[in-house]
DRENFI-312599 format. One record per atom (N, C-alpha, C): chain; atom name; y, x, z. Coordinates in pm, 1 decimal, padded with zeros to 6 digits. Each point is the difference from the previous one (the first is absolute). Layout:
- mol; atom; Y; X; Z
- A; CA; Y; X; Z
...
//
This chain:
- mol; atom; Y; X; Z
- A; N; 01148.8; 02010.7; 00151.6
- A; CA; -00102.4; -00087.9; -00060.2
- A; C; 00060.7; -00135.0; 00060.0
- A; N; -00015.2; -00096.5; -00078.6
- A; CA; 00027.3; -00148.2; 00022.7
- A; C; -00117.1; -00081.4; 00007.1
- A; N; -00020.6; -00065.6; 00106.1
- A; CA; -00127.0; -00057.5; 00011.3
- A; C; -00001.2; -00157.7; -00019.8
- A; N; -00101.3; -00059.4; -00031.0
- A; CA; -00010.9; -00149.0; -00011.8
- A; C; -00131.9; -00026.7; 00072.2
- A; N; 00014.1; -00127.8; 00086.6
- A; CA; -00117.8; -00015.4; 00090.7
- A; C; -00060.6; -00142.0; -00049.4
- A; N; -00137.7; 00004.5; -00022.2
- A; CA; -00089.4; -00121.9; -00015.2
- A; C; 00009.6; -00075.5; 00115.6
- A; N; -00020.8; -00125.3; 00013.8
- A; CA; -00019.6; -00086.6; 00101.1
- A; C; -00089.8; 00037.4; 00116.2
- A; N; -00116.7; 00067.2; -00042.0
- A; CA; -00082.9; 00029.1; 00096.5
- A; C; 00034.6; 00106.8; 00122.9
- A; N; 00112.0; 00090.2; -00046.6
- A; CA; 00031.0; 00107.5; 00082.3
- A; C; 00097.0; -00078.5; 00097.2
- A; N; 00080.3; -00103.1; -00046.2
- A; CA; 00081.6; -00054.2; 00104.1
- A; C; -00072.8; -00085.1; 00087.1
- A; N; -00105.6; -00065.0; -00052.7
- A; CA; -00110.5; -00104.9; 00083.2
- A; C; -00041.8; 00103.3; 00121.1
- A; N; -00046.5; 00110.5; -00038.0
- A; CA; -00052.7; 00080.8; 00107.6
- A; C; 00103.7; 00039.3; 00083.8
- A; N; 00135.5; 00042.7; -00032.6
- A; CA; 00109.6; 00017.0; 00083.5
- A; C; 00040.1; -00121.3; 00098.4
- A; N; -00044.3; -00109.8; -00025.1
- A; CA; 00019.0; -00107.2; 00094.2
- A; C; -00112.6; -00071.5; 00046.3
- A; N; -00118.1; 00092.4; 00002.6
- A; CA; -00123.1; -00050.0; 00069.0
- A; C; -00043.5; 00084.7; 00132.8
- A; N; -00115.0; -00043.2; 00036.0
- A; CA; -00044.7; 00093.6; 00121.1
- A; C; -00121.7; 00064.6; -00041.7
- A; N; -00019.0; 00028.8; -00139.6
- A; CA; -00097.2; 00070.2; -00040.6
- A; C; 00003.7; 00150.7; 00009.5
- A; N; -00095.4; 00077.8; -00010.9
- A; CA; 00010.9; 00146.9; 00050.2
- A; C; 00083.0; 00070.2; -00114.9
- A; N; 00026.2; -00062.0; -00108.1
- A; CA; 00078.1; 00066.6; -00115.0
- A; C; 00138.5; -00015.2; 00035.2
- A; N; 00060.7; -00082.4; 00093.2
- A; CA; 00101.4; -00039.2; 00030.3
- A; C; 00122.8; 00121.2; 00004.7
- A; N; -00050.4; 00112.6; 00079.6
- A; CA; 00104.0; 00118.5; 00012.8
- A; C; 00012.6; 00075.9; -00117.0
- A; N; -00095.7; 00011.8; -00085.4
- A; CA; 00008.9; 00072.3; -00106.7
- A; C; 00089.9; -00080.1; -00106.2
- A; N; -00015.3; -00134.8; -00014.7
- A; CA; 00075.3; -00085.0; -00075.1
- A; C; 00163.9; 00013.5; 00044.2
- A; N; 00015.7; 00002.6; 00129.2
- A; CA; 00142.5; 00011.5; 00064.0
- A; C; 00064.9; 00140.3; -00041.7
- A; N; -00087.7; 00103.4; 00004.5
- A; CA; 00050.9; 00122.6; -00046.4
- A; C; 00021.5; 00005.0; -00141.4
- A; N; -00058.7; -00069.0; -00089.8
- A; CA; 00014.4; 00015.5; -00139.3
- A; C; 00121.7; -00084.3; -00052.8
- A; N; 00030.5; -00106.8; 00061.9
- A; CA; 00124.1; -00073.4; -00037.2
- A; C; 00115.6; 00054.7; 00072.5
- A; N; -00016.4; 00079.3; 00099.9
- A; CA; 00126.5; 00060.1; 00067.4
- A; C; 00092.3; 00062.9; -00093.1
- A; N; -00036.0; 00077.1; -00092.8
- A; CA; 00083.5; 00044.4; -00121.4
- A; C; 00072.6; -00069.2; -00083.1
- A; N; -00026.3; -00155.9; 00011.7
- A; CA; 00075.4; -00081.0; -00081.3
- A; C; -00065.3; 00001.9; -00151.0
- A; N; 00045.1; -00101.4; -00058.2
- A; CA; -00032.3; -00010.1; -00133.0
- A; C; 00026.5; -00139.5; -00064.7
- A; N; -00080.1; -00058.1; -00093.8
- A; CA; 00013.3; -00115.8; -00052.2
- A; C; -00117.5; -00104.2; 00015.7
- A; N; 00032.6; -00118.9; 00005.1
- A; CA; -00124.5; -00107.8; -00029.9
- A; C; 00069.1; -00095.9; -00089.6
- A; N; -00089.8; -00103.4; -00040.4
- A; CA; 00046.1; -00100.4; -00085.6
- A; C; -00023.3; -00141.2; 00070.7
- A; N; 00068.0; -00109.4; -00069.7
- A; CA; -00035.2; -00136.6; 00035.8
- A; C; -00150.6; -00038.1; 00012.2
- A; N; -00073.7; 00057.2; -00082.9
- A; CA; -00133.5; -00006.2; 00005.3
- A; C; -00082.2; 00046.5; 00124.2
- A; N; 00055.1; 00113.4; 00034.0
- A; CA; -00049.0; 00068.0; 00145.3
- A; C; 00033.5; -00105.7; 00116.5
- A; N; 00116.6; -00045.2; 00007.1
- A; CA; 00037.7; -00098.8; 00090.6
- A; C; -00088.9; -00116.7; 00006.6
- A; N; -00029.6; -00044.5; -00122.3
- A; CA; -00071.0; -00125.1; -00016.5
- A; C; -00135.3; 00017.3; 00050.1
- A; N; -00059.3; 00121.8; -00035.4
- A; CA; -00155.1; 00032.8; 00033.7
- A; C; 00004.5; 00027.7; 00170.5
- A; N; 00098.4; 00072.2; 00044.9
- A; CA; 00018.3; 00009.7; 00140.5
- A; C; -00008.6; -00121.1; 00068.4
- A; N; 00078.5; -00096.5; -00046.0
- A; CA; 00018.9; -00134.4; 00065.4
- A; C; -00130.2; -00061.7; 00003.9
- A; N; -00058.4; -00015.4; -00108.0
- A; CA; -00123.2; -00052.9; -00025.4
- A; C; -00114.8; 00047.5; 00103.0
- A; N; 00000.7; 00127.8; -00013.8
- A; CA; -00115.5; 00059.5; 00101.1
- A; C; 00028.3; -00034.9; 00164.3
- A; N; 00118.1; 00018.5; 00022.5
- A; CA; 00052.1; -00026.6; 00146.0
- A; C; -00034.7; -00150.8; 00025.0
- A; N; 00034.3; -00079.0; -00085.3
- A; CA; -00043.5; -00141.9; 00025.5
- A; C; -00139.2; -00033.8; -00012.4
- A; N; -00065.1; 00031.0; -00105.6
- A; CA; -00147.8; -00052.4; -00027.0
- A; C; -00117.3; 00083.6; 00091.3
- A; N; 00014.9; 00131.8; -00020.4
- A; CA; -00095.0; 00092.0; 00069.6
- A; C; 00026.7; 00020.5; 00151.7
- A; N; 00142.5; 00024.6; 00029.5
- A; CA; 00025.9; 00039.0; 00144.5
- A; C; 00035.3; -00128.9; 00075.3
- A; N; 00003.7; -00101.7; -00071.5
- A; CA; 00044.2; -00140.5; 00086.8
- A; C; 00145.0; 00002.6; 00069.7
- A; N; 00084.7; 00080.0; -00045.2
- A; CA; 00122.8; 00015.1; 00069.3
- A; C; 00087.1; -00131.7; -00027.9
- A; N; 00088.2; -00025.4; 00107.4
- A; CA; 00081.6; -00114.4; -00017.1
- A; C; 00118.7; 00044.7; -00063.1
- A; N; 00062.5; -00099.0; -00061.2
- A; CA; 00118.0; 00019.6; -00097.2
- A; C; 00104.6; 00070.4; 00064.6
- A; N; 00046.5; -00013.5; 00121.2
- A; CA; 00094.0; 00086.0; 00063.3
- A; C; -00017.2; 00156.2; 00003.0
- A; N; -00132.3; 00023.6; 00024.0
- A; CA; -00043.9; 00158.9; -00009.0
- A; C; 00021.1; 00034.8; -00130.0
- A; N; -00041.4; -00059.8; -00099.8
- A; CA; -00003.5; 00016.2; -00134.2
- A; C; 00144.0; 00048.8; -00073.8
- A; N; 00063.4; -00111.0; 00054.2
- A; CA; 00166.7; 00015.4; -00041.5
- A; C; 00073.0; 00094.0; 00065.1
- A; N; -00053.7; 00040.6; 00116.7
- A; CA; 00074.2; 00125.5; 00071.0
- A; C; -00056.7; 00129.9; -00060.8
- A; N; -00121.2; -00000.9; -00043.6
- A; CA; -00059.8; 00119.2; -00062.8
- A; C; 00067.9; 00034.4; -00144.1
- A; N; 00031.6; -00119.5; -00069.7
- A; CA; 00045.5; 00000.5; -00142.1
- A; C; 00159.7; 00039.1; 00025.8
- A; N; 00056.8; -00049.8; 00097.4
- A; CA; 00152.5; 00045.7; 00028.8
- A; C; -00014.2; 00160.5; 00022.7
- A; N; -00096.8; 00026.5; 00086.7
- A; CA; -00001.6; 00157.8; 00015.0
- A; C; -00012.4; 00082.8; -00130.4
- A; N; -00099.5; -00051.7; -00079.5
- A; CA; -00024.5; 00067.8; -00123.7
- A; C; 00103.6; 00017.7; -00092.9
- A; N; 00066.8; -00141.6; -00003.5
- A; CA; 00129.6; -00006.8; -00103.7
- A; C; 00109.8; 00114.5; 00059.1
- A; N; 00009.8; 00022.7; 00129.9
- A; CA; 00104.6; 00085.6; 00064.4
- A; C; -00029.2; 00152.4; -00033.4
- A; N; -00150.2; 00024.5; 00008.0
- A; CA; -00051.8; 00125.1; -00030.7
- A; C; 00002.8; 00050.4; -00143.9
- A; N; -00014.5; -00120.5; -00090.5
- A; CA; -00002.5; 00015.7; -00149.9
- A; C; 00105.0; -00080.7; -00057.1
- A; N; 00103.1; 00032.0; -00005.8
- A; CA; 00111.1; -00093.9; -00028.1
- A; C; 00016.8; -00023.5; -00167.3
- A; N; -00047.0; 00073.6; -00073.9
- A; CA; -00009.8; -00012.0; -00141.7
- A; C; -00130.7; -00047.3; -00045.5
- A; N; -00043.9; -00117.5; 00017.0
- A; CA; -00116.8; -00061.7; -00038.2
- A; C; -00014.6; -00017.3; -00158.7
- A; N; -00088.5; 00049.2; -00048.1
- A; CA; -00022.6; -00018.6; -00169.8
- A; C; -00039.4; -00143.3; -00013.6
- A; N; 00081.4; -00067.3; -00071.9
- A; CA; -00035.4; -00132.9; -00034.9
- A; C; -00114.8; -00010.8; -00128.9
- A; N; -00070.0; -00106.5; 00001.9
- A; CA; -00099.9; -00027.5; -00105.0
- A; C; 00073.1; -00067.3; -00115.3
- A; N; 00028.3; 00072.6; -00102.9
- A; CA; 00055.4; -00062.6; -00121.1
- A; C; -00092.9; -00017.4; -00113.1
- A; N; 00047.5; -00069.0; -00110.6
- A; CA; -00090.8; -00006.1; -00112.7
- A; C; -00011.8; 00151.3; -00064.2
- A; N; 00086.2; 00093.9; 00021.9
- A; CA; -00007.7; 00129.7; -00062.8
- A; C; -00110.8; 00070.2; 00094.9
- A; N; -00008.6; -00001.7; 00133.0
- A; CA; -00102.6; 00030.8; 00077.7
- A; C; -00144.1; -00049.1; -00046.9
- A; N; -00001.2; -00141.0; -00012.8
- A; CA; -00123.6; -00068.6; -00048.7
- A; C; -00036.9; 00072.2; -00130.0
- A; N; 00079.6; 00018.5; -00100.6
- A; CA; -00035.7; 00051.8; -00122.3
- A; C; -00064.7; 00147.9; 00021.9
- A; N; 00082.5; 00062.2; 00078.4
- A; CA; -00041.3; 00155.9; 00005.9
- A; C; -00144.7; 00016.9; 00074.3
- A; N; -00016.3; -00120.0; 00111.8
- A; CA; -00151.2; 00012.8; 00068.0
- A; C; -00096.2; -00035.2; -00098.8
- A; N; 00033.6; -00098.7; -00098.2
- A; CA; -00114.0; -00042.4; -00098.6
- A; C; -00054.9; 00152.4; -00070.0
- A; N; 00106.1; 00052.3; -00047.8
- A; CA; -00021.2; 00131.2; -00081.8
- A; C; -00078.5; 00095.6; 00095.0
- A; N; 00038.4; 00009.2; 00111.9
- A; CA; -00084.0; 00094.1; 00097.0
- A; C; -00120.5; -00059.9; 00026.9
- A; N; -00033.1; -00112.2; 00020.3
- A; CA; -00112.9; -00054.9; 00037.5
- A; C; -00100.1; 00031.8; -00126.5
- A; N; 00049.8; -00030.0; -00126.4
- A; CA; -00076.3; 00018.9; -00115.9
- A; C; -00035.0; 00151.5; -00028.4
- A; N; 00109.5; 00085.1; 00028.4
- A; CA; -00011.3; 00130.7; -00062.4
- A; C; -00082.2; 00093.3; 00116.6
- A; N; 00008.1; -00040.6; 00121.4
- A; CA; -00053.9; 00071.0; 00105.6
- A; C; -00114.5; -00068.1; 00082.2
- A; N; -00063.5; -00114.0; -00046.3
- A; CA; -00103.7; -00062.3; 00048.9
- A; C; 00030.4; -00034.4; 00143.8
- A; N; 00119.2; -00061.4; 00031.3
- A; CA; 00049.3; -00030.1; 00136.6
- A; C; -00013.2; -00160.4; 00013.9
- A; N; -00037.2; -00038.7; 00132.7
- A; CA; 00007.3; -00136.9; 00021.0
- A; C; 00155.7; -00046.1; -00000.3
- A; N; 00016.9; -00117.0; -00065.4
- A; CA; 00151.3; -00041.0; -00034.2
- A; C; 00083.1; 00015.9; 00124.2
- A; N; -00044.6; -00040.5; 00116.8
- A; CA; 00096.3; 00006.9; 00120.7
- A; C; 00015.8; 00138.1; 00049.3
- A; N; -00107.1; 00097.7; -00036.3
- A; CA; 00033.4; 00151.1; 00017.7
- A; C; 00092.8; 00054.9; -00084.4
- A; N; -00010.6; -00064.1; -00136.9
- A; CA; 00103.3; 00064.2; -00094.1
- A; C; 00152.1; -00048.8; 00031.0
- A; N; 00007.5; -00130.9; 00053.6
- A; CA; 00128.4; -00042.1; 00050.0
- A; C; 00049.7; 00115.0; 00103.8
- A; N; -00074.9; 00037.4; 00090.8
- A; CA; 00048.0; 00073.0; 00105.0
- A; C; 00035.2; 00150.7; -00078.3
- A; N; -00066.4; 00049.7; -00091.3
- A; CA; 00019.4; 00109.1; -00066.6
- A; C; 00124.3; -00009.9; -00090.7
- A; N; 00021.1; -00102.1; -00065.6
- A; CA; 00107.4; -00043.7; -00080.9
- A; C; 00130.0; 00001.6; 00093.7
- A; N; 00003.4; -00065.1; 00115.8
- A; CA; 00129.9; 00010.4; 00076.9
- A; C; 00020.6; 00129.7; 00065.7
- A; N; -00098.1; 00100.5; 00004.4
- A; CA; 00014.1; 00116.8; 00053.1
- A; C; 00059.8; 00087.3; -00089.2
- A; N; -00034.8; -00016.8; -00131.1
- A; CA; 00081.6; 00075.8; -00121.8
- A; C; 00125.8; -00066.9; -00014.5
- A; N; 00025.3; -00105.8; 00011.9
- A; CA; 00139.3; -00065.5; -00018.3
- A; C; 00083.1; 00041.4; 00105.2
- A; N; -00047.3; 00041.9; 00134.6
- A; CA; 00075.0; 00023.8; 00101.9
- A; C; 00035.2; 00149.5; -00003.6
- A; N; -00064.0; 00082.2; -00113.4
- A; CA; 00010.6; 00152.9; -00006.8
- A; C; -00055.1; 00075.5; 00101.6
- A; N; -00126.0; -00051.6; 00042.4
- A; CA; -00079.2; 00073.4; 00114.2
- A; C; -00094.5; 00093.7; -00085.7
- A; N; -00046.5; 00108.4; 00072.9
- A; CA; -00083.6; 00083.6; -00060.4
- A; C; -00131.0; 00010.9; 00086.2
- A; N; -00000.1; -00068.1; 00106.1
- A; CA; -00130.4; -00027.1; 00089.3
- A; C; -00019.5; -00134.5; 00045.3
- A; N; -00113.7; -00053.8; -00016.8
- A; CA; -00047.6; -00125.1; 00023.8
- A; C; -00111.1; 00001.4; 00125.4
- A; N; 00063.0; -00037.4; 00118.0
- A; CA; -00106.8; 00007.7; 00119.1
- A; C; -00075.6; -00143.7; -00014.4
- A; N; -00119.9; 00004.5; -00016.9
- A; CA; -00102.1; -00089.4; -00001.5
- A; C; -00156.5; 00034.7; 00058.0
- A; N; -00060.6; -00099.5; 00067.9
- A; CA; -00117.8; 00026.7; 00028.6
- A; C; -00097.4; -00056.9; -00097.2
- A; N; 00041.4; -00078.3; -00092.1
- A; CA; -00087.6; -00076.0; -00106.6
- A; C; -00013.7; 00072.4; -00131.7
- A; N; 00075.1; 00068.6; -00037.9
- A; CA; 00022.4; 00053.4; -00134.1
- A; C; -00071.6; 00160.6; 00024.0
- A; N; -00034.3; 00048.0; -00102.9
- A; CA; -00075.9; 00146.0; -00011.5
- A; C; 00089.8; 00107.5; 00046.2
- A; N; -00035.9; 00056.2; 00105.1
- A; CA; 00074.4; 00124.7; 00078.1
- A; C; -00002.1; 00096.5; -00119.9
- A; N; 00148.2; 00054.8; -00026.4
- A; CA; 00007.7; 00117.3; -00083.8
- A; C; 00018.0; -00040.6; -00126.6
- A; N; -00023.1; -00132.7; -00049.5
- A; CA; 00027.3; -00034.9; -00138.9
- A; C; 00127.6; -00002.1; -00034.8
- A; N; 00051.7; 00039.3; -00124.5
- A; CA; 00142.2; -00013.7; -00044.4
- A; C; 00012.2; -00093.8; -00100.1
- A; N; 00097.5; -00111.0; -00006.3
- A; CA; 00016.0; -00086.9; -00068.7
- A; C; 00159.7; -00004.2; -00047.0
- A; N; 00030.5; 00018.9; -00101.7
- A; CA; 00152.7; -00033.2; -00034.0
- A; C; 00097.6; 00106.9; 00068.3
- A; N; -00047.9; 00099.0; 00039.9
- A; CA; 00078.5; 00095.5; 00084.8
- A; C; -00012.4; -00020.3; 00145.4
- A; N; -00071.5; -00089.3; 00032.4
- A; CA; -00029.1; -00030.4; 00149.8
- A; C; -00132.0; 00063.3; 00044.8
- A; N; -00013.6; 00056.7; 00107.5
- A; CA; -00118.7; 00049.0; 00063.5
- A; C; -00035.2; -00093.5; 00115.0
- A; N; -00131.4; -00032.4; -00004.7
- A; CA; -00036.8; -00109.2; 00107.7
- A; C; -00049.1; 00085.0; 00111.5
- A; N; 00028.8; -00024.7; 00123.6
- A; CA; -00038.5; 00066.8; 00118.1
- A; C; -00040.1; -00091.0; 00099.8
- A; N; -00124.7; 00023.4; 00056.0
- A; CA; -00065.5; -00079.0; 00099.3
- A; C; 00033.3; 00075.3; 00126.7
- A; N; 00089.2; -00030.7; 00086.0
- A; CA; 00036.7; 00062.7; 00111.7
- A; C; -00100.7; 00019.6; 00120.2
- A; N; -00103.8; -00071.4; -00030.3
- A; CA; -00114.6; -00018.5; 00109.6
- A; C; -00092.9; 00113.6; -00031.1
- A; N; -00006.8; 00055.8; -00123.7
- A; CA; -00073.1; 00113.3; -00035.5
- A; C; 00071.4; 00146.0; 00021.9
- A; N; 00103.4; -00005.4; 00063.0
- A; CA; 00084.5; 00121.3; 00020.7
- A; C; 00074.1; 00039.9; -00137.0
- A; N; 00071.1; 00112.8; 00011.8
- A; CA; 00088.6; 00032.4; -00111.2
- A; C; 00131.7; -00061.4; 00005.7
- A; N; 00098.1; 00079.9; -00045.2
- A; CA; 00149.6; -00043.8; 00003.1
- A; C; 00043.1; -00062.6; 00135.6
- A; N; 00081.4; -00107.1; 00018.3
- A; CA; 00029.0; -00046.0; 00116.0
- A; C; -00098.3; -00032.4; 00090.6
- A; N; 00025.7; 00021.3; 00122.4
- A; CA; -00095.0; -00052.1; 00094.8
- A; C; -00121.1; 00102.8; 00035.2
- A; N; 00015.8; 00111.9; -00046.3
- A; CA; -00117.8; 00088.3; 00008.5
- A; C; -00013.1; 00024.5; 00165.1
- A; N; -00123.2; 00018.0; 00039.7
- A; CA; -00022.5; 00007.3; 00144.4
- A; C; 00039.4; 00138.8; 00045.9
//
């Protein structure tokens, strides 16, 4: 199983939230992320968590080490996301995450935001905080 991680999973892994441990277990098996995930991660750490830039930069360096093959956002990814948003009634930024996961050849997308168990384009969405798959208690 190849996994793709939405930004919310990584945010919990770098937080003091009760879901931190489950997030760490979920990402321990490795997988893929996209440039969008890094962007969203950066924004949340800066705006919501009020982290200083050196803390954010260290976290990003750690993520780049853990996930060395970061899926770029290209015009092809954008076009695929438009079709996914239209055909599957997804918010556009969610569709970008799904498009990047498909582009990376993943079969599982770990996300807290998308519908658990839904399949889109050969990818199954799993909310690791509901149990099932990686991170079972």
